[in-house]
N, C-alpha and C positions, 0 to 999 in steps of 0.2 A: 504494500500500500504506500504509494508515493504521491503525497499531495501536501502543499504547504500548510493547509488548515486541518490536517489529520496527523496525530502523533504516529510516527512511522514504526512499523514492526520490522526490526532488522533481521532477526533470525527466528525460525520456528523449527525446533529439532526434537528428536526423541533420544533420550539417554537411558542407559541401564544402570540402576542403582540397587544396592544390596537390600535396603530397607523398603524402597518403594517399588522395586521392579522396573518395568518399562515406564519411563516418565517423560512427559513433554515439558519443554521450557520455551518461553517466549522472551526474546531480548528486544527491548524497545528503546526508542530515542529518549535521550535525557533532555528534559524541558525545565528551564529555570524561570521562575516567575511566580505568579499567584493564580489561584482559581478564580473564576468569575463569581463564585459564591462569596469570596472575600471582597470582591469589587462591589457587589450589591449591598454588602453589609458594612462598608467602610465608614469610619467616623467622619461625617460630613462637617463637623466643626473644625477638623484639622486639615482636611483636604478640600481643594477648590471644587466647586460644582462642575459637573461634567456637561459639556455641550451636547446637543442632540446628535451631532455627528458621531459620537462615541457609540451609543447603542445601535445606531444604524450600521456602523462599521462592523460591530460584533455580530449583528444579525446577518449581514452580508457574507461574512467569512464563514460563519457556521453553515449557512445555506449552501455556499460553494463546496465546503467539505462534505456535506450530506449528499449533494448532487453527485460528487465523485464516487463516494462509497456505495451509494444505492445503485449506481450503474456499473459496478465492477463485473467483469466477466471472467470465466475460466479460460484455460488454454485453448479450448475449442470454440470460444466466443459465446458461450451460453451464459446468461445472467446468473450471478451468484445468489442474488436475493438477500443481500446483507442488510440487516436492520439493527440499529444500535440498541434499542429497547430501554436504555437508561440514560437518555440525554437529560442533563440537568446542570445547574450552575457549577456544582462541584466537579463535573466532568468536562468543563471547559477551562482551558488554561490561557491566561494572558501572559506572554513572555516578557522578559525584561526589555525587549526591543519593541513591544507594543503589538506583537503578532498574536493572533487568536488560533488556538488549536483544540480540536476535539480529542479528548482522552477516551480510552477504553475501546475504540473501534478495533484495535488490534486483537483484543480478547474476543470480541464478537466474531471477528474473522477467523481466529484460531478455532473457536468452538464450532463454527460452521465446517471447517476442514475436518474436525474430529467427528462430525455428524451428530453433535449434541446441542445444536441451537434450540432455543425454546420454541415450541410449536403451539398450535392451538390447544386450548384447554389448560395451559400452564401460565400462571401470572407471575412475572418477575419484573423488578424495576423499583422505582420510587413513586408511590401513589400520587404525590403532589404534582407530578409532571406526566403522568400516564394519560394516554388518549382513552376515550370511552371504550373503544374496542379492546384495548390492552387490558383495561380493568376487568373486563368480562371474559378474558381468556380466549378471545377470538384470534384467528390467524392475522398476522400483521404484514404490512409492507412499509415502504419508506414514508408514506403519508402519516403514519403514527409518529415517526420522529419529527415530522413537520409540525404536528400538533404540539409536541414538547418544545420546539423552537418558539412557537407562538406563546406558550406559557412562560418561557424564559423572557421573551421580549416584553410581555405584559408586566412581569415583575420588575424588570429593569426600568421600564418607563414610569410605572406608578409607585414602586416601592412596596407593593404588597403582592402576595401570591394570588394567582387567578382563581384557584379552587380553594375555598375555605373549608378546612377539615375540622369537624367537631368530634374529637376522639374521646369517647367515654371511658371511664375507668374500667380497666380490664379488656378494653377493645384494642383494635389495631388501626394504624393509618389506612390500610387497605379497606377494612370494613367501613371506615368513615368516608373514604373516597367513593365507595360504591353508593353511599346514600347522599353524596354531595350534589348540589345543584350546579348545572353547567350553563346557567342563564347568562346571556351576554352582559358584560359590565362596561358597555361603551361610555356611559357618562363619566365614570371614574377615569377612563383612559383619556377622554377629551380634556377633563379637568387637569390631569397631570401634564399633558402636552402644553396646555396653556400656562399653568402656574409654575411648573418646574423647568420647562424648556422655552417658554416665551413664544410659543407658536400661536398664530391667529386661528381661532376655532373654526371659522368658516373658510379659511384659505384652502385653495386646491391641494397643495402638498399635504396639509393636515388631513384632508378628507381621504387622500390616497393612502396615507400611512395607517389611518384608523381602519380603512377598508381591508388593507393587507393583514393587519393583526387579527381582525375579526374573522377573516377567511381562514387563517391558520388555526383558529380556535373553534372552527365549525365542528359540530357534534359528529357529523357523518363524513367519512373520508372523501366521498365523491364531491363534497362541497368545499374541500380545501384545495390549495394549489397541488398539482399532481406530482411535482418534483421540485427539488431544491433549486434547479436552474431557473424556474419560473419566479421563485421568491427573489433570487439574486437579480434577475432582470427588472422586476418591479421596483426593487430598491435602487437600482441604477437609474431608473426613471425619475427618482426624487432628487434631481440635481440641485434644487434650491436648498435641500437639507443635507443630502448625502455627499460629504466631502471627505473621501478616504484619507487623503494626506493630513488634513486637519484632525480627523478622528484618531489617526494613528499617533500623531504628535501628542494629543491629549492623553491617550492611553499610556504612552511611554512616560510622560511626566507623572501620571498617577502612580505608576509602578515605582518610579524613582523616589517619589515622596513616601510611598508606603514602605519601601526598603529603608529609607532614612529614619522613619518613625520606629520601625522595628529595631534598627541598630541602637537608637537612643534608648528604647525600652530595655533592650538586652544589657546595655551598659549600666543601667540603673537597677538591674535585677528584677524588672517588671515585665510581665507578659503583656502583649498588646491586648486591647479590650476584646478584639474579635478572634483571639487565638483559642484553639480548642485545647482543653485541659484533660479530657477523658479520651482514652483510646477505645475504639470499638472492639468487641470480642472478635478473636480470630475465627475464621470459618473452620469447620471440622475437616481434617485432612482425609482424603479418600485415596484410592489406589493410584490414580493418575492426577498429577498436580500441575497446574499451569503456572509457570513462573514468569514474572515480568521484571524488567530492569530499567529503573531510572526515570520514568515519567512521574513527576512530582505532583501529587494531589493531596489536598487537605483531608483530614479525617472527616467523615460525613455523618452528622447526627440525624440525618433525615430517614434512616431506617433501612438502607441498603448497604451491602458490603462493598467497600472500595476495592476495585480490582487493580489498582496501580500502586505499587510501593516498591521497596527494595528487597522484598522477601516473597515467599510463596503466598499467593493471595487468592487463588480461585481453584477450587477442586473441579476437575473435568474428567469424567469417565466416558470413554466412547461407548455408544449404546450396545455394541456387540460384546463388550467386555464386562458390563456391569454385573452380570449374573455370576461371573467367576472371581469377583474381587471382594475383599473384606474391607471393613471400615473401622478396624480397631485403632483408635487414635494413638494409643500408647505405643504401638509398634511402628509408628511413622516418624518422619523427621520434618522439621521446618528448616528450609534451606535459605541461605543468603549468598548472593554473588559477591 
């Protein structure tokens, strides 16, 4: 997978290990920067407000990366049918140079090669950004990822999540998402574009942007843009608002300021306000373990296992091997490169 907006998978190999047996590992590109999740939750009293060109640049580059991944073909030219399934702010990286990269596509690609990609009837991902069809365990295509892009864009522009989850005691985010309303929240979006970004509510560019976000968040896949390239082209049409060079410069300045604040906090022995202090539980090790190397992503408190770190992160068992494998955790190892 070679695209500037997708973290690259360098190597995908099988090795023989005494404890794990035949084991797959995935070596990935090293990305230095911050996740979009941190960008969305940054301290606005310490950092300059972001111009509208920044969220539009982020949307554009995510859309371009999705377009590439969704259109991947095998050696015979047949579509691979790759779907991310867990696109969210914690899986989007903003590099120190102001570049936007999608994390975890390498893992989705590797799982597809192993024949263990999630199919219909199985729900995996982060409920806050799942499409309605994904929440109900239906078969997915790239339009599900485009819904997640719309949810990310709405949160970026308004400062609040598109779906409001009411998790009851003893319940789960998935159960809450299944009961949540997917009613359009256009008034909030228009208010944010006017008050946070200074756009005229009735101006043609504003109407185009609102229409694009609303179409991405459509309940039914047929009502959404059909591919990432369509989203990219519609954003390119917003020339009055979408200035990639200006957006990249603002992103780069934000990352530089965020790094400076982190260094100052470290020197004073203080954690940044938005730093995570709790580590998520490690997934249980199974017979075949997918290893990844070097794509930096923050710990994710939103309920799904982060698939990118410097250690074994994602158990993957090829479908034809599952019946022959045991899952005794005490007999396995955790590996680090």
